C-alpha positions in Angstrom: -10.8 -20.4 -3.7 -13.7 -22.0 -1.8 -16.3 -19.5 -1.5 -19.6 -19.4 0.5 -22.4 -16.9 -0.4 -25.3 -15.3 1.5 -28.6 -14.8 -0.2 -29.6 -11.5 1.6 -33.3 -12.1 0.5 -33.7 -15.4 2.2 -30.9 -15.5 4.7 -29.7 -18.8 3.5 -25.9 -19.6 2.9 -24.7 -21.6 -0.2 -22.8 -24.8 -0.1 -19.1 -24.0 -0.5 -18.2 -23.4 -4.1 -14.7 -24.5 -5.2 -12.5 -23.4 -8.1 -13.3 -19.7 -8.3 -10.3 -17.4 -8.9 -9.7 -14.2 -7.2 -10.0 -12.2 -10.5 -13.4 -14.0 -11.2 -14.8 -13.4 -7.8 -13.6 -9.6 -7.3 -13.9 -8.3 -11.0 -15.4 -10.7 -13.5 -18.1 -13.0 -14.0 -18.6 -14.0 -10.2 -18.4 -10.4 -8.9 -22.4 -9.9 -9.4 -25.7 -11.6 -8.9 -25.6 -13.1 -12.4 -23.4 -16.1 -11.6 -23.4 -15.9 -7.7 -27.2 -17.1 -7.9 -26.0 -20.3 -9.5 -24.6 -21.3 -6.2 -28.3 -21.4 -5.0 -29.5 -23.2 -8.1 -31.9 -20.4 -8.8 -33.4 -20.4 -12.3 -32.7 -17.6 -14.8 -36.1 -18.0 -16.2 -38.0 -14.7 -16.6 -35.3 -12.8 -14.5 -32.4 -12.3 -16.9 -32.0 -11.0 -20.2 -28.5 -12.2 -21.6 -27.7 -8.7 -22.6 -28.2 -7.2 -19.1 -26.5 -7.9 -15.9 -28.7 -8.6 -12.9 -26.4 -6.1 -10.9 -25.1 -6.4 -7.3 -28.1 -6.5 -4.9 -28.6 -9.8 -3.4 -25.7 -12.5 -3.1 -22.8 -11.5 -0.8 -19.4 -13.4 -0.4 -19.3 -14.3 3.4 -16.4 -16.7 3.4 -13.4 -17.4 1.3 -10.8 -20.2 1.8 -7.7 -20.7 -0.2 -7.2 -23.9 -2.2 -3.8 -25.4 -2.8 -3.6 -24.0 -6.2 -4.4 -20.4 -4.8 -1.2 -20.0 -2.8 0.6 -18.1 -5.6 -2.3 -15.9 -6.3 -3.3 -12.4 -5.0 -3.7 -12.1 -1.1 -7.2 -12.6 0.0 -9.0 -9.5 1.4 -12.7 -10.0 2.0 -13.3 -6.4 1.1 -12.4 -7.1 -2.6 -15.3 -9.6 -3.2 -18.3 -7.4 -2.6 -17.2 -3.8 -3.6 -19.9 -3.7 -6.3 -22.6 -4.1 -3.6 -24.1 -1.3 -1.8 -22.2 -0.3 1.4 -25.4 -0.4 3.5 -26.1 -4.0 2.3 -22.6 -5.1 3.2 -22.7 -3.3 6.6 -26.1 -4.8 7.4 -24.4 -8.4 7.1 -21.2 -7.4 9.0 -19.0 -7.2 5.8 -16.3 -4.6 4.8 
């Protein structure tokens, strides 16, 4: 999938990120701020202990497009990609 994120702290959108699967985005490594922040080239220095997740507080998925290789995967529902983020934050940015 091709994914665009919103940094809710700065209001900036990432460049589209390619090659992320539904599973990674909805339930695995790309489902929280730890990896989503990489789309903004933010340093982990001083902010991440590799034993602790950064949580789901800042980087929301705002756009998803299927790539050719995705056509046999799980159907895309935007609600799947931000479920670990607070409902108030999602609603503030017009997301399910």
